[in-house]
C-alpha positions in Angstrom: 4.9 -10.0 -7.1 3.6 -6.7 -8.3 1.9 -3.5 -7.4 -1.9 -3.4 -7.6 -4.2 -0.4 -7.1 -7.8 -0.4 -5.9 -9.1 3.0 -7.2 -12.5 4.3 -6.5 -14.7 6.9 -4.9 -15.6 6.9 -1.2 -17.7 3.9 0.1 -17.1 1.7 -3.0 -15.6 -1.3 -0.9 -11.9 -0.6 -1.6 -11.0 -1.2 2.0 -13.2 -4.3 2.1 -11.3 -5.7 -1.0 -8.0 -4.8 0.8 -9.1 -6.8 4.0 -10.2 -9.7 1.9 -6.8 -9.7 0.3 -5.2 -9.9 3.7 -7.6 -12.8 4.7 -6.5 -14.7 1.6 -2.9 -14.0 2.3 -3.2 -15.4 5.8 -4.8 -18.5 4.4 -1.9 -19.0 2.0 0.7 -18.4 4.8 1.8 -15.0 3.5 2.4 -12.2 5.9 -0.1 -9.3 5.6 1.6 -5.9 6.4 -1.0 -3.1 6.9 0.1 0.5 6.2 -2.9 2.5 7.4 -2.6 6.2 6.5 -6.3 7.1 6.1 -7.2 6.7 9.8 -10.6 5.1 9.0 -9.6 1.5 10.0 -12.2 -0.6 11.8 -11.0 -3.8 13.4 -14.5 -5.1 13.8 -15.1 -4.9 10.0 -11.8 -6.7 9.4 -12.7 -9.5 11.8 -16.2 -9.8 10.3 -14.5 -10.3 6.9 -12.4 -13.1 8.2 -9.1 -11.5 9.3 -7.6 -13.7 12.1 -6.9 -11.3 15.0 -7.6 -11.1 18.7 -7.5 -8.4 21.3 -4.8 -8.9 24.0 -5.1 -8.0 27.6 -3.9 -4.4 26.8 -6.6 -3.9 24.2 -4.2 -4.3 21.3 -5.1 -6.4 18.2 -2.6 -9.2 17.7 -2.4 -11.9 15.0 -0.4 -13.2 12.0 0.1 -9.7 10.5 2.1 -6.5 11.0 -0.1 -3.4 11.5 1.0 0.2 11.5 -1.2 3.3 11.5 1.2 5.9 13.0 2.1 7.6 9.7 2.0 11.4 9.1 3.5 11.5 5.6 4.4 9.5 2.6 8.1 9.0 3.4 7.3 7.3 6.7 5.2 4.8 4.8 7.8 4.1 2.2 10.6 3.8 4.7 8.5 1.3 6.6 7.9 -0.7 3.5 11.7 -0.6 2.7 12.6 -1.8 6.2 10.2 -4.8 5.9 11.7 -5.6 2.4 15.2 -5.4 3.9 14.2 -7.8 6.6 12.8 -10.2 4.0 16.0 -10.0 1.9 18.1 -10.8 5.0 15.9 -13.8 5.8 14.5 -12.2 9.0 11.0 -12.6 7.4 11.0 -16.1 5.9 7.8 -16.0 3.8 6.1 -14.0 1.2 4.7 -10.6 2.1 1.6 -8.7 1.0 1.8 -5.0 1.8 -1.7 -3.4 2.1 -1.7 0.4 2.0 -5.0 2.3 2.8 -4.9 4.9 1.4 -2.0 6.4 -0.6 -4.1 9.4 -1.7 -4.9 10.4 1.9 -1.4 11.3 3.1 0.9 14.2 2.1 4.7 14.2 1.6 6.9 15.5 4.4 7.3 18.9 2.7 3.5 19.3 2.4 3.0 18.0 6.0 5.4 20.8 7.2 3.5 23.4 5.2 6.2 23.9 2.6 4.7 22.0 -0.4 1.6 21.1 -2.3 0.0 18.6 -4.6 3.0 18.5 -7.0 5.4 17.7 -4.2 3.2 14.8 -3.2 3.2 13.4 -6.7 6.9 13.9 -7.0 7.6 12.1 -3.8 5.4 9.2 -4.8 7.2 9.0 -8.1 10.6 8.9 -6.4 9.6 6.5 -3.6 7.2 4.1 -5.3 7.8 4.6 -9.1 11.6 4.5 -9.0 12.2 2.7 -5.7 9.7 0.3 -4.2 8.3 -0.7 -7.5 11.6 -2.2 -8.7 12.2 -4.0 -5.4 8.7 -5.5 -5.5 9.0 -6.5 -9.1 12.4 -8.0 -8.6 10.9 -10.5 -6.2 9.0 -12.2 -9.0 11.8 -12.3 -11.6 13.1 -15.6 -12.9 16.3 -15.5 -10.9 14.9 -14.0 -7.7 13.2 -16.9 -5.9 16.3 -18.8 -4.9 17.5 -20.7 -2.0 18.8 -17.4 -0.5 15.7 -15.4 -1.3 12.8 -17.7 -2.0 9.9 -15.4 -1.2 8.0 -12.7 -3.1 6.4 -9.4 -2.1 3.2 -7.8 -3.4 1.9 -4.2 -2.7 -1.8 -3.5 -2.8 -2.7 0.1 -2.7 -6.1 1.8 -2.0 -6.3 5.1 -3.8 -8.9 7.8 -4.3 -9.6 9.5 -7.6 -10.0 13.1 -8.7 -11.5 14.4 -11.8 -9.4 16.2 -14.4 -11.7 18.6 -16.2 -11.4 18.9 -20.0 -9.4 21.8 -21.4 -12.1 22.5 -24.1 -15.9 22.4 -24.2 -15.9 19.2 -26.3 -13.5 17.2 -24.1 -14.4 14.6 -21.6 -13.4 14.7 -18.0 -10.9 12.1 -16.9 -10.7 10.2 -13.6 -7.1 10.2 -12.3 -5.5 8.6 -9.3 -4.4 10.9 -6.5 -0.6 11.3 -6.2 0.1 11.6 -9.9 0.6 8.9 -12.6 3.8 7.3 -11.3 2.0 4.9 -9.0 -0.7 4.1 -11.6 2.0 3.4 -14.2 3.9 1.1 -11.8 0.8 -1.0 -11.2 0.4 -4.4 -12.9 -3.3 -4.5 -12.0 
């Protein structure tokens, strides 16, 4: 019922924690929805950690989850999340959902992808799409009047993110670790 961020440097088990969240979701009957934008996904690792999935005759991994790794920019990811939330609201997905995004800091906005923007555009897009859009939709699913006979299920978003170091503006200051993509996503997180 909230947004959670796993923030850390490379090789600190962020994706492992994400997969273990999916394993727990499967055990509880929730639907894991993978949004893979970092392109470092390894099915063997996920299976080893307990994700229930099998390869079909065409070599595609199947199971009780939705998996998408075809994203080029942020807006595609957020549109995908909104489409899944729409399906849940309409009753087409009749259970709780756990969105698992790996990694929000590894993908540009459409403007940057097309060579017309930069870091500030990425942060602005995340602020608009997550901070002012998806965040309110996810949070609404845990409100007192939300779980009802018409909409009894909640949604959660777990984000893997990478940090960057903001250097001090004076010799006596301390560097700060910040989340990629600006502060809007970090501020929207409940954990």
